[in-house]
N, CA, C and O atoms as a CHARMM CRD file, in Angstrom:
* protein
*
  352
    1    1 UNK  N     92.77200  96.78800 100.27400 PROA 1      0.00000
    2    1 UNK  CA    93.92400  96.00100 100.69300 PROA 1      0.00000
    3    1 UNK  C     93.46800  94.57800 100.97100 PROA 1      0.00000
    4    1 UNK  O     92.47700  94.36900 101.67000 PROA 1      0.00000
    5    2 UNK  N     94.17400  93.61000 100.43700 PROA 2      0.00000
    6    2 UNK  CA    93.82600  92.20100 100.61000 PROA 2      0.00000
    7    2 UNK  C     94.15700  91.77100 102.02900 PROA 2      0.00000
    8    2 UNK  O     95.29700  91.88400 102.47900 PROA 2      0.00000
    9    3 UNK  N     93.15300  91.28200 102.71900 PROA 3      0.00000
   10    3 UNK  CA    93.31300  90.77700 104.07800 PROA 3      0.00000
   11    3 UNK  C     93.98900  89.41100 104.00700 PROA 3      0.00000
   12    3 UNK  O     93.60400  88.59200 103.17300 PROA 3      0.00000
   13    4 UNK  N     94.98100  89.13800 104.84900 PROA 4      0.00000
   14    4 UNK  CA    95.65200  87.83200 104.80100 PROA 4      0.00000
   15    4 UNK  C     94.75300  86.66200 105.17300 PROA 4      0.00000
   16    4 UNK  O     95.11900  85.51000 104.93900 PROA 4      0.00000
   17    5 UNK  N     93.57000  86.93600 105.75300 PROA 5      0.00000
   18    5 UNK  CA    92.64600  85.84900 106.08600 PROA 5      0.00000
   19    5 UNK  C     91.83800  85.37500 104.88700 PROA 5      0.00000
   20    5 UNK  O     91.21200  84.31800 104.95900 PROA 5      0.00000
   21    6 UNK  N     91.83000  86.11200 103.80000 PROA 6      0.00000
   22    6 UNK  CA    90.99200  85.73400 102.65800 PROA 6      0.00000
   23    6 UNK  C     91.33100  84.36000 102.08300 PROA 6      0.00000
   24    6 UNK  O     90.41200  83.58000 101.83500 PROA 6      0.00000
   25    7 UNK  N     92.60700  84.02300 101.86000 PROA 7      0.00000
   26    7 UNK  CA    92.87400  82.66500 101.36000 PROA 7      0.00000
   27    7 UNK  C     92.40600  81.59000 102.33800 PROA 7      0.00000
   28    7 UNK  O     91.93000  80.53500 101.91800 PROA 7      0.00000
   29    8 UNK  N     92.53700  81.84900 103.63400 PROA 8      0.00000
   30    8 UNK  CA    92.05100  80.89700 104.62700 PROA 8      0.00000
   31    8 UNK  C     90.53700  80.74000 104.53800 PROA 8      0.00000
   32    8 UNK  O     90.01400  79.65400 104.78500 PROA 8      0.00000
   33    9 UNK  N     89.83600  81.80100 104.19300 PROA 9      0.00000
   34    9 UNK  CA    88.38500  81.72500 104.05300 PROA 9      0.00000
   35    9 UNK  C     88.00000  80.75200 102.95100 PROA 9      0.00000
   36    9 UNK  O     87.04200  79.99600 103.11500 PROA 9      0.00000
   37   10 UNK  N     88.71200  80.74700 101.84000 PROA 10     0.00000
   38   10 UNK  CA    88.39400  79.83300 100.74000 PROA 10     0.00000
   39   10 UNK  C     88.49300  78.38900 101.21800 PROA 10     0.00000
   40   10 UNK  O     87.62300  77.57300 100.91700 PROA 10     0.00000
   41   11 UNK  N     89.53900  78.07600 101.95300 PROA 11     0.00000
   42   11 UNK  CA    89.71300  76.71900 102.46300 PROA 11     0.00000
   43   11 UNK  C     88.65400  76.39800 103.51800 PROA 11     0.00000
   44   11 UNK  O     88.13300  75.28300 103.54800 PROA 11     0.00000
   45   12 UNK  N     88.33200  77.35600 104.37600 PROA 12     0.00000
   46   12 UNK  CA    87.30500  77.14900 105.40700 PROA 12     0.00000
   47   12 UNK  C     85.94600  76.86800 104.77300 PROA 12     0.00000
   48   12 UNK  O     85.18300  76.04700 105.28200 PROA 12     0.00000
   49   13 UNK  N     85.64100  77.54000 103.67400 PROA 13     0.00000
   50   13 UNK  CA    84.37300  77.30100 102.96700 PROA 13     0.00000
   51   13 UNK  C     84.32500  75.86100 102.46300 PROA 13     0.00000
   52   13 UNK  O     83.32400  75.17100 102.65700 PROA 13     0.00000
   53   14 UNK  N     85.38900  75.40800 101.82400 PROA 14     0.00000
   54   14 UNK  CA    85.41200  74.04100 101.29900 PROA 14     0.00000
   55   14 UNK  C     85.32100  73.01300 102.42500 PROA 14     0.00000
   56   14 UNK  O     84.61400  72.01300 102.29700 PROA 14     0.00000
   57   15 UNK  N     86.02500  73.25200 103.51400 PROA 15     0.00000
   58   15 UNK  CA    86.00400  72.32300 104.65100 PROA 15     0.00000
   59   15 UNK  C     84.60700  72.24800 105.25300 PROA 15     0.00000
   60   15 UNK  O     84.10900  71.15800 105.53400 PROA 15     0.00000
   61   16 UNK  N     83.96600  73.41100 105.45300 PROA 16     0.00000
   62   16 UNK  CA    82.62900  73.42400 106.05700 PROA 16     0.00000
   63   16 UNK  C     81.60300  72.74700 105.15800 PROA 16     0.00000
   64   16 UNK  O     80.75000  72.00700 105.64600 PROA 16     0.00000
   65   17 UNK  N     81.67400  72.98700 103.86200 PROA 17     0.00000
   66   17 UNK  CA    80.74500  72.33100 102.93300 PROA 17     0.00000
   67   17 UNK  C     80.95100  70.81900 102.96800 PROA 17     0.00000
   68   17 UNK  O     79.98200  70.06500 103.06600 PROA 17     0.00000
   69   18 UNK  N     82.19400  70.37300 102.88900 PROA 18     0.00000
   70   18 UNK  CA    82.48100  68.93500 102.89300 PROA 18     0.00000
   71   18 UNK  C     82.02900  68.27700 104.19500 PROA 18     0.00000
   72   18 UNK  O     81.54900  67.14400 104.18600 PROA 18     0.00000
   73   19 UNK  N     82.18300  68.99000 105.31400 PROA 19     0.00000
   74   19 UNK  CA    81.85200  68.42000 106.62400 PROA 19     0.00000
   75   19 UNK  C     80.34900  68.39100 106.89100 PROA 19     0.00000
   76   19 UNK  O     79.86600  67.48700 107.57300 PROA 19     0.00000
   77   20 UNK  N     79.60700  69.35600 106.37100 PROA 20     0.00000
   78   20 UNK  CA    78.20800  69.47900 106.77500 PROA 20     0.00000
   79   20 UNK  C     77.19200  69.24000 105.66300 PROA 20     0.00000
   80   20 UNK  O     75.98700  69.29600 105.90700 PROA 20     0.00000
   81   21 UNK  N     77.65600  68.97900 104.46400 PROA 21     0.00000
   82   21 UNK  CA    76.73800  68.78200 103.33000 PROA 21     0.00000
   83   21 UNK  C     77.04800  67.44000 102.65600 PROA 21     0.00000
   84   21 UNK  O     77.75400  67.40700 101.64800 PROA 21     0.00000
   85   22 UNK  N     76.52700  66.33300 103.20400 PROA 22     0.00000
   86   22 UNK  CA    76.87400  65.01300 102.66700 PROA 22     0.00000
   87   22 UNK  C     76.37300  64.75800 101.24900 PROA 22     0.00000
   88   22 UNK  O     76.82500  63.81200 100.60400 PROA 22     0.00000
   89   23 UNK  N     75.46400  65.56600 100.75600 PROA 23     0.00000
   90   23 UNK  CA    74.93600  65.41900  99.40100 PROA 23     0.00000
   91   23 UNK  C     75.86200  66.03400  98.35400 PROA 23     0.00000
   92   23 UNK  O     75.67100  65.81800  97.15700 PROA 23     0.00000
   93   24 UNK  N     76.87200  66.80500  98.80000 PROA 24     0.00000
   94   24 UNK  CA    77.85200  67.39300  97.88200 PROA 24     0.00000
   95   24 UNK  C     78.90000  66.32500  97.56600 PROA 24     0.00000
   96   24 UNK  O     79.38500  65.63600  98.46300 PROA 24     0.00000
   97   25 UNK  N     79.24100  66.19700  96.29200 PROA 25     0.00000
   98   25 UNK  CA    80.22800  65.21300  95.85100 PROA 25     0.00000
   99   25 UNK  C     81.61500  65.68400  96.30500 PROA 25     0.00000
  100   25 UNK  O     82.09300  66.74000  95.88900 PROA 25     0.00000
  101   26 UNK  N     82.24600  64.88800  97.16100 PROA 26     0.00000
  102   26 UNK  CA    83.56700  65.25300  97.69900 PROA 26     0.00000
  103   26 UNK  C     84.59100  64.14800  97.51200 PROA 26     0.00000
  104   26 UNK  O     85.65300  64.18200  98.13400 PROA 26     0.00000
  105   27 UNK  N     84.29000  63.15700  96.65600 PROA 27     0.00000
  106   27 UNK  CA    85.19900  62.02400  96.47000 PROA 27     0.00000
  107   27 UNK  C     86.28500  62.28000  95.42900 PROA 27     0.00000
  108   27 UNK  O     87.05800  61.38100  95.09800 PROA 27     0.00000
  109   28 UNK  N     86.34200  63.50600  94.91600 PROA 28     0.00000
  110   28 UNK  CA    87.35500  63.84900  93.92300 PROA 28     0.00000
  111   28 UNK  C     86.89500  63.64400  92.48500 PROA 28     0.00000
  112   28 UNK  O     87.59000  64.05500  91.55600 PROA 28     0.00000
  113   29 UNK  N     85.74000  63.01600  92.28400 PROA 29     0.00000
  114   29 UNK  CA    85.24900  62.78600  90.92800 PROA 29     0.00000
  115   29 UNK  C     84.63500  64.04800  90.31600 PROA 29     0.00000
  116   29 UNK  O     84.50500  64.14800  89.09600 PROA 29     0.00000
  117   30 UNK  N     84.26500  64.99800  91.15300 PROA 30     0.00000
  118   30 UNK  CA    83.69700  66.27400  90.71300 PROA 30     0.00000
  119   30 UNK  C     84.39300  67.39100  91.49000 PROA 30     0.00000
  120   30 UNK  O     84.92000  67.15000  92.57700 PROA 30     0.00000
  121   31 UNK  N     84.40000  68.59700  90.95100 PROA 31     0.00000
  122   31 UNK  CA    85.09600  69.69200  91.64600 PROA 31     0.00000
  123   31 UNK  C     84.33700  70.19600  92.87300 PROA 31     0.00000
  124   31 UNK  O     83.10700  70.18700  92.90900 PROA 31     0.00000
  125   32 UNK  N     85.08900  70.62900  93.86100 PROA 32     0.00000
  126   32 UNK  CA    84.59100  71.40100  94.99100 PROA 32     0.00000
  127   32 UNK  C     85.56200  72.56700  95.09100 PROA 32     0.00000
  128   32 UNK  O     86.67100  72.43500  95.60900 PROA 32     0.00000
  129   33 UNK  N     85.12100  73.70900  94.58400 PROA 33     0.00000
  130   33 UNK  CA    86.02400  74.85900  94.45800 PROA 33     0.00000
  131   33 UNK  C     85.47400  76.06800  95.19800 PROA 33     0.00000
  132   33 UNK  O     84.26300  76.27100  95.28100 PROA 33     0.00000
  133   34 UNK  N     86.38100  76.85700  95.72800 PROA 34     0.00000
  134   34 UNK  CA    86.05600  78.17400  96.26400 PROA 34     0.00000
  135   34 UNK  C     87.24800  79.05200  95.89700 PROA 34     0.00000
  136   34 UNK  O     88.38600  78.75700  96.26400 PROA 34     0.00000
  137   35 UNK  N     86.97700  80.12500  95.17600 PROA 35     0.00000
  138   35 UNK  CA    88.08000  80.96800  94.74300 PROA 35     0.00000
  139   35 UNK  C     87.62700  82.40700  94.57300 PROA 35     0.00000
  140   35 UNK  O     86.44100  82.70000  94.42800 PROA 35     0.00000
  141   36 UNK  N     88.61800  83.29800  94.59600 PROA 36     0.00000
  142   36 UNK  CA    88.34500  84.72200  94.40000 PROA 36     0.00000
  143   36 UNK  C     87.89000  84.96600  92.97500 PROA 36     0.00000
  144   36 UNK  O     88.45200  84.41000  92.03200 PROA 36     0.00000
  145   37 UNK  N     86.88700  85.78500  92.82400 PROA 37     0.00000
  146   37 UNK  CA    86.45900  86.20300  91.50200 PROA 37     0.00000
  147   37 UNK  C     86.90500  87.64300  91.25500 PROA 37     0.00000
  148   37 UNK  O     87.37100  87.98800  90.16900 PROA 37     0.00000
  149   38 UNK  N     86.75300  88.47000  92.28200 PROA 38     0.00000
  150   38 UNK  CA    87.12200  89.87500  92.18100 PROA 38     0.00000
  151   38 UNK  C     87.17400  90.44300  93.59400 PROA 38     0.00000
  152   38 UNK  O     86.51900  89.91900  94.49600 PROA 38     0.00000
  153   39 UNK  N     87.94100  91.50200  93.79400 PROA 39     0.00000
  154   39 UNK  CA    87.92800  92.17300  95.09000 PROA 39     0.00000
  155   39 UNK  C     88.27400  93.63800  94.93700 PROA 39     0.00000
  156   39 UNK  O     88.88400  94.05800  93.95300 PROA 39     0.00000
  157   40 UNK  N     87.87100  94.40400  95.93400 PROA 40     0.00000
  158   40 UNK  CA    88.18000  95.83000  95.99100 PROA 40     0.00000
  159   40 UNK  C     88.43000  96.17600  97.45200 PROA 40     0.00000
  160   40 UNK  O     88.51600  95.28500  98.29700 PROA 40     0.00000
  161   41 UNK  N     88.54500  97.45400  97.75000 PROA 41     0.00000
  162   41 UNK  CA    88.75800  97.88700  99.13300 PROA 41     0.00000
  163   41 UNK  C     87.58800  97.51900 100.03400 PROA 41     0.00000
  164   41 UNK  O     87.76800  97.36000 101.24100 PROA 41     0.00000
  165   42 UNK  N     86.39900  97.38200  99.47000 PROA 42     0.00000
  166   42 UNK  CA    85.20900  97.19000 100.28700 PROA 42     0.00000
  167   42 UNK  C     84.58400  95.80700 100.20000 PROA 42     0.00000
  168   42 UNK  O     83.77000  95.45300 101.05300 PROA 42     0.00000
  169   43 UNK  N     84.93600  95.02800  99.21000 PROA 43     0.00000
  170   43 UNK  CA    84.28600  93.71400  99.11400 PROA 43     0.00000
  171   43 UNK  C     85.17600  92.70800  98.38300 PROA 43     0.00000
  172   43 UNK  O     86.13300  93.05600  97.69200 PROA 43     0.00000
  173   44 UNK  N     84.81200  91.46600  98.57300 PROA 44     0.00000
  174   44 UNK  CA    85.48700  90.34400  97.93600 PROA 44     0.00000
  175   44 UNK  C     84.41100  89.48700  97.28600 PROA 44     0.00000
  176   44 UNK  O     83.50500  89.01100  97.97000 PROA 44     0.00000
  177   45 UNK  N     84.49900  89.28600  95.98600 PROA 45     0.00000
  178   45 UNK  CA    83.56800  88.41000  95.28200 PROA 45     0.00000
  179   45 UNK  C     84.18700  87.01800  95.23100 PROA 45     0.00000
  180   45 UNK  O     85.34000  86.85200  94.83300 PROA 45     0.00000
  181   46 UNK  N     83.41100  86.03100  95.63700 PROA 46     0.00000
  182   46 UNK  CA    83.87700  84.65100  95.69800 PROA 46     0.00000
  183   46 UNK  C     82.94300  83.78500  94.86900 PROA 46     0.00000
  184   46 UNK  O     81.73000  83.99800  94.85700 PROA 46     0.00000
  185   47 UNK  N     83.51300  82.81400  94.18100 PROA 47     0.00000
  186   47 UNK  CA    82.71400  81.81900  93.47400 PROA 47     0.00000
  187   47 UNK  C     82.92800  80.48600  94.17800 PROA 47     0.00000
  188   47 UNK  O     84.06300  80.06400  94.40000 PROA 47     0.00000
  189   48 UNK  N     81.83300  79.83200  94.52300 PROA 48     0.00000
  190   48 UNK  CA    81.88100  78.50000  95.12200 PROA 48     0.00000
  191   48 UNK  C     81.20600  77.56200  94.13500 PROA 48     0.00000
  192   48 UNK  O     80.05300  77.76900  93.75400 PROA 48     0.00000
  193   49 UNK  N     81.92600  76.53900  93.72800 PROA 49     0.00000
  194   49 UNK  CA    81.46100  75.59600  92.71600 PROA 49     0.00000
  195   49 UNK  C     81.37700  74.21300  93.34400 PROA 49     0.00000
  196   49 UNK  O     82.39700  73.62600  93.70500 PROA 49     0.00000
  197   50 UNK  N     80.15500  73.69200  93.47500 PROA 50     0.00000
  198   50 UNK  CA    79.94900  72.35600  94.03700 PROA 50     0.00000
  199   50 UNK  C     79.08100  71.54100  93.08900 PROA 50     0.00000
  200   50 UNK  O     78.35400  72.09000  92.26000 PROA 50     0.00000
  201   51 UNK  N     79.16800  70.22900  93.22500 PROA 51     0.00000
  202   51 UNK  CA    78.28600  69.31500  92.50200 PROA 51     0.00000
  203   51 UNK  C     77.52500  68.51300  93.55000 PROA 51     0.00000
  204   51 UNK  O     78.10000  68.02200  94.52200 PROA 51     0.00000
  205   52 UNK  N     76.22800  68.39500  93.33100 PROA 52     0.00000
  206   52 UNK  CA    75.38500  67.67700  94.27600 PROA 52     0.00000
  207   52 UNK  C     74.74400  66.48100  93.58900 PROA 52     0.00000
  208   52 UNK  O     74.49600  66.49400  92.38300 PROA 52     0.00000
  209   53 UNK  N     74.48700  65.46400  94.36900 PROA 53     0.00000
  210   53 UNK  CA    73.86000  64.26500  93.83200 PROA 53     0.00000
  211   53 UNK  C     72.34400  64.36700  93.80000 PROA 53     0.00000
  212   53 UNK  O     71.65000  63.43700  94.21100 PROA 53     0.00000
  213   54 UNK  N     71.82200  65.49700  93.31200 PROA 54     0.00000
  214   54 UNK  CA    70.37400  65.69700  93.19400 PROA 54     0.00000
  215   54 UNK  C     70.07100  66.34600  91.84500 PROA 54     0.00000
  216   54 UNK  O     70.93300  66.99000  91.24500 PROA 54     0.00000
  217   55 UNK  N     68.85400  66.17100  91.38600 PROA 55     0.00000
  218   55 UNK  CA    68.42400  66.73900  90.11000 PROA 55     0.00000
  219   55 UNK  C     68.16100  68.23500  90.26400 PROA 55     0.00000
  220   55 UNK  O     67.42600  68.63800  91.16400 PROA 55     0.00000
  221   56 UNK  N     68.75500  69.07200  89.39200 PROA 56     0.00000
  222   56 UNK  CA    68.50400  70.51700  89.45700 PROA 56     0.00000
  223   56 UNK  C     67.01500  70.84600  89.30500 PROA 56     0.00000
  224   56 UNK  O     66.25800  70.09300  88.69200 PROA 56     0.00000
  225   57 UNK  N     66.62500  71.95500  89.86100 PROA 57     0.00000
  226   57 UNK  CA    65.26000  72.49700  89.76900 PROA 57     0.00000
  227   57 UNK  C     64.20900  71.66200  90.49000 PROA 57     0.00000
  228   57 UNK  O     63.01700  71.80700  90.21800 PROA 57     0.00000
  229   58 UNK  N     64.62700  70.79600  91.39700 PROA 58     0.00000
  230   58 UNK  CA    63.67400  70.05500  92.21900 PROA 58     0.00000
  231   58 UNK  C     63.63600  70.67400  93.61000 PROA 58     0.00000
  232   58 UNK  O     64.50300  71.47400  93.96100 PROA 58     0.00000
  233   59 UNK  N     62.64900  70.31000  94.38800 PROA 59     0.00000
  234   59 UNK  CA    62.57300  70.80500  95.77000 PROA 59     0.00000
  235   59 UNK  C     63.81300  70.39500  96.55400 PROA 59     0.00000
  236   59 UNK  O     64.34600  71.18100  97.33700 PROA 59     0.00000
  237   60 UNK  N     64.27200  69.16600  96.34200 PROA 60     0.00000
  238   60 UNK  CA    65.48000  68.70400  97.03900 PROA 60     0.00000
  239   60 UNK  C     66.68300  69.55100  96.66800 PROA 60     0.00000
  240   60 UNK  O     67.48400  69.90900  97.53100 PROA 60     0.00000
  241   61 UNK  N     66.81400  69.87100  95.39800 PROA 61     0.00000
  242   61 UNK  CA    67.93800  70.69400  94.94100 PROA 61     0.00000
  243   61 UNK  C     67.94300  72.03900  95.66900 PROA 61     0.00000
  244   61 UNK  O     68.97900  72.46900  96.17800 PROA 61     0.00000
  245   62 UNK  N     66.79900  72.69100  95.71600 PROA 62     0.00000
  246   62 UNK  CA    66.73600  74.00300  96.35300 PROA 62     0.00000
  247   62 UNK  C     66.99800  73.91300  97.85200 PROA 62     0.00000
  248   62 UNK  O     67.61800  74.80700  98.42900 PROA 62     0.00000
  249   63 UNK  N     66.53100  72.84400  98.48300 PROA 63     0.00000
  250   63 UNK  CA    66.81800  72.64000  99.90000 PROA 63     0.00000
  251   63 UNK  C     68.32200  72.46300 100.11700 PROA 63     0.00000
  252   63 UNK  O     68.90100  73.10200 100.99600 PROA 63     0.00000
  253   64 UNK  N     68.95100  71.60500  99.32600 PROA 64     0.00000
  254   64 UNK  CA    70.38600  71.35200  99.48400 PROA 64     0.00000
  255   64 UNK  C     71.22300  72.57100  99.10800 PROA 64     0.00000
  256   64 UNK  O     72.26200  72.82100  99.71800 PROA 64     0.00000
  257   65 UNK  N     70.78200  73.32000  98.12300 PROA 65     0.00000
  258   65 UNK  CA    71.48500  74.55100  97.76600 PROA 65     0.00000
  259   65 UNK  C     71.47400  75.50900  98.95400 PROA 65     0.00000
  260   65 UNK  O     72.48100  76.14900  99.25500 PROA 65     0.00000
  261   66 UNK  N     70.34200  75.60000  99.61600 PROA 66     0.00000
  262   66 UNK  CA    70.23800  76.44300 100.80800 PROA 66     0.00000
  263   66 UNK  C     71.20300  75.95500 101.89300 PROA 66     0.00000
  264   66 UNK  O     71.82000  76.76900 102.58000 PROA 66     0.00000
  265   67 UNK  N     71.33400  74.64700 102.05000 PROA 67     0.00000
  266   67 UNK  CA    72.26000  74.10000 103.04000 PROA 67     0.00000
  267   67 UNK  C     73.70300  74.48800 102.71600 PROA 67     0.00000
  268   67 UNK  O     74.48600  74.78200 103.62000 PROA 67     0.00000
  269   68 UNK  N     74.05800  74.49000 101.42400 PROA 68     0.00000
  270   68 UNK  CA    75.40200  74.91100 101.01200 PROA 68     0.00000
  271   68 UNK  C     75.60600  76.38700 101.34500 PROA 68     0.00000
  272   68 UNK  O     76.66000  76.76700 101.85600 PROA 68     0.00000
  273   69 UNK  N     74.61600  77.21100 101.06100 PROA 69     0.00000
  274   69 UNK  CA    74.72800  78.64000 101.36800 PROA 69     0.00000
  275   69 UNK  C     74.88000  78.87000 102.86900 PROA 69     0.00000
  276   69 UNK  O     75.62900  79.75200 103.28800 PROA 69     0.00000
  277   70 UNK  N     74.18200  78.09200 103.67100 PROA 70     0.00000
  278   70 UNK  CA    74.30800  78.22300 105.12100 PROA 70     0.00000
  279   70 UNK  C     75.70100  77.78300 105.58300 PROA 70     0.00000
  280   70 UNK  O     76.25400  78.36400 106.51700 PROA 70     0.00000
  281   71 UNK  N     76.26500  76.76700 104.93800 PROA 71     0.00000
  282   71 UNK  CA    77.62600  76.32800 105.26000 PROA 71     0.00000
  283   71 UNK  C     78.63200  77.43300 104.94000 PROA 71     0.00000
  284   71 UNK  O     79.57800  77.65200 105.69500 PROA 71     0.00000
  285   72 UNK  N     78.42700  78.12100 103.82800 PROA 72     0.00000
  286   72 UNK  CA    79.29100  79.25100 103.48200 PROA 72     0.00000
  287   72 UNK  C     79.19800  80.31700 104.57000 PROA 72     0.00000
  288   72 UNK  O     80.21300  80.87200 104.99100 PROA 72     0.00000
  289   73 UNK  N     77.98200  80.59900 105.02100 PROA 73     0.00000
  290   73 UNK  CA    77.79000  81.57800 106.09000 PROA 73     0.00000
  291   73 UNK  C     78.50600  81.18500 107.37200 PROA 73     0.00000
  292   73 UNK  O     79.08800  82.03900 108.04100 PROA 73     0.00000
  293   74 UNK  N     78.47100  79.90700 107.72200 PROA 74     0.00000
  294   74 UNK  CA    79.17000  79.44400 108.92500 PROA 74     0.00000
  295   74 UNK  C     80.67700  79.61900 108.78400 PROA 74     0.00000
  296   74 UNK  O     81.34700  80.01200 109.73900 PROA 74     0.00000
  297   75 UNK  N     81.21500  79.33000 107.60300 PROA 75     0.00000
  298   75 UNK  CA    82.65400  79.49500 107.37600 PROA 75     0.00000
  299   75 UNK  C     83.05200  80.96500 107.48500 PROA 75     0.00000
  300   75 UNK  O     84.08900  81.29000 108.06400 PROA 75     0.00000
  301   76 UNK  N     82.23100  81.84700 106.93200 PROA 76     0.00000
  302   76 UNK  CA    82.50500  83.28800 107.01300 PROA 76     0.00000
  303   76 UNK  C     82.51400  83.72800 108.47800 PROA 76     0.00000
  304   76 UNK  O     83.40400  84.46300 108.90600 PROA 76     0.00000
  305   77 UNK  N     81.53500  83.28000 109.23000 PROA 77     0.00000
  306   77 UNK  CA    81.45500  83.63200 110.65200 PROA 77     0.00000
  307   77 UNK  C     82.64800  83.06300 111.42500 PROA 77     0.00000
  308   77 UNK  O     83.22700  83.74400 112.27100 PROA 77     0.00000
  309   78 UNK  N     83.01200  81.80400 111.12800 PROA 78     0.00000
  310   78 UNK  CA    84.15100  81.16300 111.79000 PROA 78     0.00000
  311   78 UNK  C     85.43000  81.96000 111.56900 PROA 78     0.00000
  312   78 UNK  O     86.24500  82.08900 112.48300 PROA 78     0.00000
  313   79 UNK  N     85.61100  82.49000 110.37700 PROA 79     0.00000
  314   79 UNK  CA    86.81300  83.27200 110.05700 PROA 79     0.00000
  315   79 UNK  C     86.68900  84.72700 110.51100 PROA 79     0.00000
  316   79 UNK  O     87.53700  85.55900 110.18600 PROA 79     0.00000
  317   80 UNK  N     85.63100  85.02800 111.26000 PROA 80     0.00000
  318   80 UNK  CA    85.38000  86.35900 111.81900 PROA 80     0.00000
  319   80 UNK  C     85.33300  87.43000 110.72100 PROA 80     0.00000
  320   80 UNK  O     85.87800  88.52600 110.85700 PROA 80     0.00000
  321   81 UNK  N     84.66400  87.06500 109.64100 PROA 81     0.00000
  322   81 UNK  CA    84.43800  87.99900 108.54600 PROA 81     0.00000
  323   81 UNK  C     82.93800  88.22600 108.47300 PROA 81     0.00000
  324   81 UNK  O     82.18100  87.59300 109.21000 PROA 81     0.00000
  325   82 UNK  N     82.50300  89.11000 107.60500 PROA 82     0.00000
  326   82 UNK  CA    81.07900  89.38400 107.49200 PROA 82     0.00000
  327   82 UNK  C     80.70300  89.68000 106.05700 PROA 82     0.00000
  328   82 UNK  O     81.55200  89.95300 105.20900 PROA 82     0.00000
  329   83 UNK  N     79.40400  89.61800 105.81000 PROA 83     0.00000
  330   83 UNK  CA    78.87700  89.93400 104.48800 PROA 83     0.00000
  331   83 UNK  C     78.57000  91.42200 104.41500 PROA 83     0.00000
  332   83 UNK  O     78.26900  92.05100 105.43000 PROA 83     0.00000
  333   84 UNK  N     78.64400  91.97300 103.23400 PROA 84     0.00000
  334   84 UNK  CA    78.29900  93.36600 102.99700 PROA 84     0.00000
  335   84 UNK  C     77.00300  93.38700 102.21900 PROA 84     0.00000
  336   84 UNK  O     76.85100  92.66800 101.23200 PROA 84     0.00000
  337   85 UNK  N     76.06700  94.21300 102.66300 PROA 85     0.00000
  338   85 UNK  CA    74.82600  94.39800 101.92900 PROA 85     0.00000
  339   85 UNK  C     74.99600  95.62900 101.06000 PROA 85     0.00000
  340   85 UNK  O     75.17600  96.74200 101.55500 PROA 85     0.00000
  341   86 UNK  N     74.93400  95.40900  99.76400 PROA 86     0.00000
  342   86 UNK  CA    75.09200  96.51800  98.82200 PROA 86     0.00000
  343   86 UNK  C     73.75000  97.18000  98.57500 PROA 86     0.00000
  344   86 UNK  O     72.73700  96.51100  98.37100 PROA 86     0.00000
  345   87 UNK  N     73.75900  98.47600  98.59700 PROA 87     0.00000
  346   87 UNK  CA    72.53200  99.23100  98.30600 PROA 87     0.00000
  347   87 UNK  C     72.66400  99.81600  96.91800 PROA 87     0.00000
  348   87 UNK  O     73.68800 100.40400  96.57100 PROA 87     0.00000
  349   88 UNK  N     71.63000  99.65100  96.13700 PROA 88     0.00000
  350   88 UNK  CA    71.64600 100.15600  94.76800 PROA 88     0.00000
  351   88 UNK  C     70.81600 101.40500  94.65900 PROA 88     0.00000
  352   88 UNK  O     70.70600 101.98100  93.57700 PROA 88     0.00000
């Protein structure tokens, strides 16, 4: 069942990234997207698409990518949701 907080989570992710990741392009010239990819009773797959002003595959890129992932985590926590660890 789709939780009514899920659409709010997408917006919270974008807001948190824009507020805490100044290296992410947020001037409208590049996309900043967060959207549902797939969902089921137990999980929601989300795609977050950002553009950063750094060269891919550099140390800076990996550092900033980590900062974006941490921003996503803060948004999830703010919306009182949690991550699921899948066991294979």
